[in-house]
C-alpha positions as CSV (number, residue, x, y, z in Angstrom):
1,I,6.3,-62.1,-43.5
2,H,3.8,-63.1,-40.9
3,E,3.6,-66.6,-42.5
4,E,7.4,-66.9,-42.6
5,F,7.6,-66.2,-38.9
6,R,4.8,-68.6,-37.9
7,T,6.3,-71.5,-35.8
8,S,4.8,-74.9,-35.3
9,S,5.8,-75.3,-31.6
10,G,4.2,-72.0,-30.5
11,P,5.6,-69.7,-27.8
12,S,7.8,-71.0,-25.0
13,D,9.9,-69.1,-22.5
14,S,13.3,-70.7,-21.9
15,G,13.7,-68.9,-18.5
16,G,10.6,-70.4,-17.0
17,N,9.0,-67.0,-16.7
18,P,5.7,-66.0,-18.3
19,P,6.1,-64.4,-21.7
20,P,5.8,-60.6,-22.0
21,V,2.3,-59.4,-23.0
22,T,3.3,-56.0,-24.4
23,I,5.2,-55.0,-27.5
24,H,7.5,-52.7,-25.5
25,T,8.7,-55.6,-23.3
26,W,9.2,-57.8,-26.3
27,L,11.1,-55.0,-28.1
28,E,13.5,-54.6,-25.1
29,R,14.3,-58.3,-25.1
30,F,14.5,-58.3,-28.9
31,N,17.1,-55.5,-29.0
32,K,19.3,-57.3,-26.5
33,Q,19.8,-60.0,-29.1
34,K,21.3,-57.4,-31.4
35,P,19.2,-58.3,-34.5
36,R,20.6,-57.4,-37.9
37,S,18.8,-54.7,-39.9
38,F,17.5,-55.4,-43.4
39,E,17.6,-52.8,-46.2
40,K,17.6,-54.6,-49.5
41,A,18.1,-58.0,-51.1
42,T,20.7,-58.2,-53.9
43,A,19.6,-61.8,-54.3
44,P,16.6,-63.9,-53.0
45,V,18.8,-65.8,-50.7
46,D,19.7,-62.6,-48.8
47,A,16.0,-62.2,-47.6
48,K,15.9,-65.9,-46.7
49,N,19.0,-65.7,-44.6
50,W,17.7,-62.6,-42.8
51,I,14.4,-64.4,-42.0
52,S,16.3,-67.4,-40.7
53,H,18.3,-64.9,-38.5
54,M,15.1,-63.5,-37.1
55,E,13.5,-66.9,-36.5
56,K,16.5,-67.9,-34.5
57,I,16.1,-64.9,-32.2
58,F,12.4,-65.4,-31.9
59,D,12.9,-69.1,-31.0
60,V,15.4,-68.2,-28.2
61,M,13.1,-65.5,-26.9
62,G,10.0,-67.7,-27.0
63,C,8.3,-64.9,-28.9
64,E,4.6,-65.1,-29.5
65,D,3.4,-65.1,-33.2
66,A,1.4,-62.0,-32.6
67,F,4.6,-59.9,-32.1
68,K,7.0,-61.4,-34.6
69,T,6.0,-59.4,-37.6
70,R,6.1,-56.1,-35.8
71,L,9.5,-56.8,-34.3
72,A,10.9,-57.9,-37.6
73,V,9.6,-54.9,-39.4
74,Y,11.2,-52.7,-36.7
75,K,14.6,-53.7,-38.3
76,F,13.6,-52.7,-41.8
77,E,15.6,-49.8,-43.4
78,G,15.6,-48.1,-46.8
79,N,14.1,-50.1,-49.6
80,A,12.8,-52.8,-47.3
81,L,10.9,-50.2,-45.3
82,A,9.5,-48.6,-48.4
83,W,8.4,-52.0,-49.6
84,W,6.6,-52.7,-46.3
85,K,4.7,-49.4,-46.4
86,A,3.6,-50.0,-50.0
87,Y,2.6,-53.5,-49.0
88,K,0.4,-52.3,-46.1
89,Q,-1.2,-49.7,-48.3
90,A,-1.9,-52.3,-51.0
91,K,-3.5,-54.7,-48.4
92,G,-6.0,-51.9,-47.6
93,G,-7.9,-52.4,-50.8
94,D,-9.5,-55.4,-52.5
95,A,-7.0,-58.2,-52.2
96,W,-8.0,-60.0,-55.4
97,L,-7.9,-56.9,-57.5
98,I,-4.5,-55.9,-56.0
99,T,-3.1,-59.3,-56.7
100,E,-4.2,-59.3,-60.3
101,R,-2.8,-55.8,-60.9
102,L,0.6,-56.9,-59.4
103,K,0.5,-60.1,-61.6
104,R,0.1,-58.0,-64.7
105,E,2.9,-55.6,-63.6
106,Y,5.1,-58.6,-62.8
107,H,4.8,-60.2,-66.2
108,S,5.2,-57.0,-68.1
109,I,8.0,-55.4,-66.0
110,R,10.7,-53.8,-68.1
111,Q,14.1,-52.2,-67.3
112,T,14.0,-48.4,-67.9
113,N,16.7,-46.5,-69.8
114,S,17.9,-44.9,-66.6
115,E,18.2,-48.1,-64.6
116,T,21.2,-50.3,-64.2
117,S,20.6,-54.0,-64.1
118,T,21.2,-53.9,-60.3
119,E,18.5,-51.3,-59.8
120,F,16.1,-53.2,-62.0
121,M,16.8,-56.3,-60.0
122,Q,15.9,-54.6,-56.8
123,R,12.6,-53.3,-58.2
124,F,11.9,-56.7,-59.7
125,L,12.5,-58.5,-56.4
126,R,10.3,-56.0,-54.5
127,L,7.4,-56.8,-56.9
128,A,8.1,-60.6,-56.6
129,G,8.0,-60.2,-52.8
130,F,4.5,-58.7,-53.0
131,L,3.3,-61.8,-55.0
132,G,4.9,-64.4,-52.9
133,E,4.2,-67.9,-54.3
134,V,2.4,-66.4,-57.3
135,A,5.9,-65.4,-58.5
136,V,6.6,-69.2,-58.9
137,T,10.0,-70.8,-58.8
138,E,13.4,-69.1,-58.9
139,D,14.0,-70.5,-62.4
140,E,10.8,-68.9,-63.6
141,Q,11.7,-65.6,-61.9
142,A,15.1,-65.7,-63.6
143,K,13.4,-66.1,-67.0
144,N,10.9,-63.3,-66.4
145,F,13.7,-61.0,-65.1
146,Q,15.9,-61.8,-68.1
147,W,13.1,-60.9,-70.6
148,G,12.6,-57.7,-68.8
149,L,16.1,-56.4,-69.5
150,R,16.7,-53.7,-72.1
151,K,17.1,-55.2,-75.6
152,S,20.7,-54.1,-75.9
153,T,21.5,-56.0,-72.7
154,L,19.2,-59.0,-73.4
155,N,20.6,-59.9,-76.8
156,P,24.0,-61.1,-75.6
157,L,22.4,-63.1,-72.8
158,M,19.8,-64.9,-74.9
159,C,21.5,-68.3,-75.1
160,M,22.9,-68.3,-71.6
161,P,21.2,-70.6,-69.0
162,F,20.3,-69.1,-65.6
163,T,18.7,-70.6,-62.5
164,N,18.0,-67.5,-60.5
165,V,17.7,-63.8,-60.7
166,A,21.1,-63.0,-59.2
167,Q,22.9,-64.9,-62.0
168,V,21.0,-62.9,-64.6
169,A,21.7,-59.6,-62.9
170,N,25.4,-60.4,-62.5
171,A,25.8,-61.3,-66.2
172,A,23.8,-58.2,-67.2
173,R,26.0,-56.0,-65.1
174,D,29.2,-57.5,-66.5
175,Y,28.0,-56.7,-70.0
176,E,27.0,-53.1,-69.0
177,I,30.4,-52.5,-67.5
178,L,32.1,-53.8,-70.6
179,H,29.9,-51.7,-72.8
180,E,30.6,-48.6,-70.7
181,R,34.4,-49.2,-71.1
182,D,34.0,-49.6,-74.9
183,D,32.1,-46.2,-75.0
184,D,34.9,-44.5,-73.0
185,D,37.5,-45.9,-75.3
186,A,35.6,-44.7,-78.3
187,E,35.4,-41.1,-76.9
188,R,39.2,-40.9,-76.3
189,P,41.6,-40.4,-79.2
190,D,43.7,-43.4,-80.2
191,K,46.4,-43.9,-77.6
192,R,48.9,-45.2,-80.2
193,Q,48.4,-42.0,-82.2
194,K,49.1,-40.0,-79.1
195,S,52.3,-41.9,-78.3
196,G,53.4,-41.7,-82.0
197,D,52.9,-38.0,-82.3
198,R,56.1,-36.0,-82.7
199,H,56.5,-32.2,-82.5
200,Q,57.1,-31.1,-86.1
201,P,59.5,-28.1,-86.4
202,T,58.2,-25.0,-88.1
203,S,59.8,-23.8,-91.3
204,R,61.4,-21.0,-89.4
205,Q,62.9,-23.4,-86.9
206,S,64.0,-25.7,-89.7
207,S,65.6,-22.9,-91.6
208,H,67.4,-21.7,-88.5
209,R,68.8,-25.1,-87.9
210,N,69.9,-25.5,-91.5
211,H,71.4,-22.1,-91.5
212,G,73.3,-23.0,-88.3
213,H,74.4,-26.3,-89.9
214,N,75.7,-24.4,-93.0
215,N,77.5,-21.9,-90.9
216,D,79.2,-24.7,-89.0
217,R,80.2,-26.4,-92.2
218,Q,81.4,-23.1,-93.7
219,G,83.4,-22.5,-90.5
220,S,84.9,-25.9,-90.7
221,D,85.8,-25.3,-94.4
222,R,87.4,-22.0,-93.5
223,R,89.4,-23.7,-90.7
224,S,90.4,-26.5,-93.1
225,G,91.3,-23.9,-95.7
226,G,93.4,-22.0,-93.1
227,D,95.2,-25.2,-92.2
228,N,95.9,-25.9,-95.9
229,H,97.1,-22.4,-96.4
230,R,99.5,-22.6,-93.5
231,S,100.7,-26.0,-94.7
232,S,101.2,-24.6,-98.2
233,N,103.2,-21.7,-96.7
234,N,105.4,-24.0,-94.7
235,Y,106.0,-26.2,-97.7
236,S,106.9,-23.1,-99.8
237,G,109.2,-22.0,-97.0
238,S,110.8,-25.4,-97.0
239,N,111.3,-25.2,-100.8
240,N,112.8,-21.7,-100.4
241,R,115.2,-22.9,-97.8
242,L,116.3,-25.8,-100.1
243,K,117.0,-23.3,-102.8
244,F,119.5,-21.5,-100.6
């Protein structure tokens, strides 16, 4: 971070006043510029954009190199702050041994069963940040990150070309979401079976309806018989009248 904030022109004060000599004065001026906080990078470009934002403020302030890192770290939050604390702790030991250990971890890093691809990417980028230029180009980082994915996620991405870590992470996350949806569908009963289900009447209900239907038919037959009987009587009466 200190190297990123190193400027070639050196400190200069645009107001013509001598630059502050204490961190407290610099911090007061720094906060007046409303600098953005930095918590995590979902892609390498996020960190670069934030550093450019800081450099712009330092240039306007004419900030001395000795204070830039401390002011920038003041705006670290969450994962970025945890990374910085781990970085400082690591720098307290043998630098060569620490770098070699981080190299081995970087080249053997693997996604755990409990991690999403997004969480794995954040852990990967933190480790790559420790190594700096040792982590080589974005294309090489993308390959290393891709091979660190779980086998179930890696297999469908094997033949896809990627140029940076963010592209790999996005493709992996898309696959994870699709896989999660497939699992949810497998756990639910078939929707078509649900919509095709019909309530089947019990034998008692069926018998009751058939009995009612038979009664209706019998009633209809009786009414029809009654009408025929009346018609027969009328006809007989008519014949009787003709006889007289």
